C-alpha positions as CSV (number, residue, x, y, z in Angstrom):
1,M,-25.7,-12.1,-3.8
2,S,-22.1,-11.0,-3.8
3,P,-19.3,-13.3,-2.7
4,P,-18.0,-12.8,0.9
5,P,-15.0,-10.5,1.3
6,P,-11.6,-12.2,1.5
7,P,-10.2,-12.9,4.9
8,P,-8.0,-10.2,6.4
9,V,-4.3,-10.3,5.4
10,A,-1.9,-11.2,8.3
11,V,0.3,-8.5,9.6
12,T,3.3,-10.9,8.8
13,A,2.4,-10.7,5.1
14,V,4.9,-8.9,2.9
15,P,3.3,-6.4,0.5
16,R,5.0,-5.5,-2.8
17,L,3.9,-3.7,-5.9
18,H,2.8,-5.9,-8.8
19,P,5.7,-6.2,-11.3
20,K,3.8,-4.2,-13.9
21,A,3.0,-1.4,-11.5
22,R,5.5,1.4,-10.5
23,L,5.6,4.4,-8.3
24,Q,6.5,7.5,-10.2
25,R,6.5,11.3,-9.8
26,D,4.2,13.0,-12.3
27,D,5.9,16.4,-12.8
28,V,3.0,17.7,-14.9
29,R,0.5,17.1,-12.1
30,G,3.0,17.7,-9.4
31,R,1.9,14.5,-7.7
32,D,3.1,10.9,-7.1
33,V,1.2,8.3,-9.1
34,L,1.0,4.5,-9.3
35,L,1.3,3.6,-12.9
36,Y,0.1,0.3,-14.4
37,P,-0.7,-0.8,-17.9
38,E,-4.4,0.1,-17.8
39,G,-4.0,3.5,-16.1
40,L,-2.8,5.3,-13.0
41,V,-3.8,6.0,-9.5
42,V,-3.0,9.5,-8.2
43,L,-1.6,9.2,-4.7
44,N,-1.6,11.6,-1.8
45,A,1.5,11.9,0.5
46,T,0.3,9.2,2.8
47,G,-0.3,6.7,-0.1
48,T,3.1,7.5,-1.4
49,A,4.7,6.9,2.0
50,I,2.9,3.5,2.4
51,L,3.9,2.3,-1.1
52,G,7.4,3.5,-0.6
53,L,7.8,1.1,2.3
54,C,6.3,-1.8,0.3
55,D,9.6,-3.2,-0.9
56,G,8.9,-6.9,-0.7
57,V,11.1,-7.2,2.4
58,R,9.1,-5.4,5.1
59,S,5.9,-7.0,6.6
60,I,2.7,-5.1,7.0
61,A,3.6,-4.8,10.7
62,Q,7.0,-3.3,9.9
63,V,5.4,-0.8,7.4
64,V,2.9,0.2,10.1
65,A,5.7,0.6,12.7
66,A,7.7,2.8,10.3
67,L,4.8,5.0,9.6
68,E,3.8,5.3,13.3
69,Q,7.4,6.4,14.0
70,R,7.6,8.8,11.0
71,Y,4.4,10.6,11.9
72,G,4.5,10.2,15.7
73,A,1.2,8.3,15.6
74,P,0.0,6.3,18.7
75,A,0.5,2.5,18.3
76,G,-2.4,0.8,16.7
77,T,-3.9,3.9,15.0
78,V,-2.3,3.5,11.6
79,K,-2.8,-0.2,10.9
80,P,-6.5,0.0,9.9
81,D,-5.9,2.7,7.3
82,V,-2.7,1.0,5.9
83,S,-4.5,-2.4,5.7
84,A,-7.6,-0.8,3.9
85,F,-5.3,1.0,1.5
86,L,-3.2,-2.0,0.6
87,D,-6.3,-4.3,0.4
88,G,-7.9,-1.9,-2.0
89,L,-4.9,-1.9,-4.3
90,A,-4.6,-5.7,-3.9
91,A,-8.2,-6.1,-5.0
92,K,-7.2,-4.3,-8.2
93,G,-4.1,-6.5,-8.6
94,L,-1.7,-3.7,-8.0
95,V,-0.3,-5.0,-4.7
96,T,0.6,-8.6,-4.0
97,Y,1.4,-10.3,-0.7
98,G,4.2,-12.8,0.0
99,P,5.2,-14.7,3.1
C-alpha cells in the first residue's frame, strides 16, 4: 500500500526553485529547460511562465493572479494547473515552499 498523498499546499505558500535548479534557455533545442544536477526538465511556454514567477517573494495566489491577468483567464481557472505543476516539481525536490 502506498503512503497517502501530502496535504495540499496553501495558496499563501511562497514557491521557489531549489538552489541547485535553474531555469535556462537551451538554444540547441530552442526551448526553456529546468536544469538540475541529475538532469533537466524540458518546459513548455506555460511552465516557463509559472517558474519565472516563482521568485521566492510571490505566493502561489500571486503567481496565479499574475498568470490569470497575463493570459486573460477567468478567476479560479488557473490555480489547479499551477498547483499540480508546482506540486509535481516539489515531489522531485526541484521546487520548495516557504512561508
